[in-house]
N, C-alpha and C positions, 0 to 999 in steps of 0.2 A: 205235047204232051197234054193230057187231058188235066181236068181241074182237080180231079181224086187224085192222081199221081202227083202233081204239085202240092196237095196239100200234105199227102204222106211224106215226101221228100223235106217239106217244110216241119214239118213233125220233128223227124230223126234230126234236123238241125238244131231245131229249138234245145231239145232233149241233150244232145252233144254239149250246146252252148251253158246248159244248166248243170249238166256234170263236172264240165272245166271250171266254171264259175266257183261251185260248191267245194271243188279240190283247192281251189286258190282262196277259199275263204269269204269269197265275195257272196254272203248269204243271200243278200237281198236282191242281188242280180239273178242269181241262180233261180230262185224262186220264181221270180218274173218269168223267166225262160219255160220253167216247168208248167208255170199258169198257160203259156203260151202254147206249149206241147199238149195241154190238156184240150184246150179249146180244139187246134188242130186235130185232136185224135178220139175225142169224145165220141164219135160217132161209130168209131170202130171198136170192137170188143177189145182185144188185145192191146192197143195202142191207148183207149182209155185207162186201163189196169195199170199199164205199164206207168203212166203219167204219173197214177196215184201213188204208185210204188216208189217212184222216186220224191214224189211229196213226202212218203213217209220216211225212206232214208234221209231227208234233208230234216225232217222232225228230230229223226235220232243224233243226225250230226252236228244239231244247234240246241239239242236238249229240250224241245218243245214239248211238252207231254201232251198239248192241246192239239197239235198237229197230229203228233204220233197216235193219240186216241180217234181224233177225226177221220185220219187216213186209212185207220184200220176197218173204220166203217164204212168208209168210200169205196175202198177197194172191193169189198164183199158185195157194195149195192152195184158198183160197176158190172160184176161177174154177174148179176141178177137182173139189171135193168137196163143195159147199152142197148140191145136189141129191141126193147119195148119202148123207151122215151128218156130223153136227156135232155136239160133244160140249156138252150142255145145260149150260147157265150158264156155261160158259167166256168170261172176260171178255176174253180175245184179245191180252192184250200178253206181251211176251217173259218175264214173271215168273212164268209159269204155262205147263206142257206144254200144245201146242196140241189134244194128244190128251185132255185131262184134262175129264171132267164134273164141276162143283162146283154147290153148292145156289144159286139164284137171287137177288140182293140182295131184302130184304125190298121194300125200296121199289119195284119194279119187277115183283114176283111177280104182282100183280092181272093183269096183261097176258097171264098164261098159264092155259090150263086144268089 
């Protein structure tokens, strides 16, 4: 299996884990998985936007106005800029500038060359 396919598979795995944790009201765990999904999917237009959409849902479920507003902006930006440039390693939450690149977390580093 190619690295690209492994990354895609891991993206959907992280998204499922995030949704399950959110359903179980494990909000910190769920956001962590959504962040991993974001990093894994940020170079792909649909997956990048999908990860921000779930962070938006997280914001609604946790009543985080900051995350709701921030993710609304990031959803629009992901649609406009994903194919041009994305900040490598950025986890996608409002706790981090959307322009800042950061090191990729060790547990998902193997999915990148």
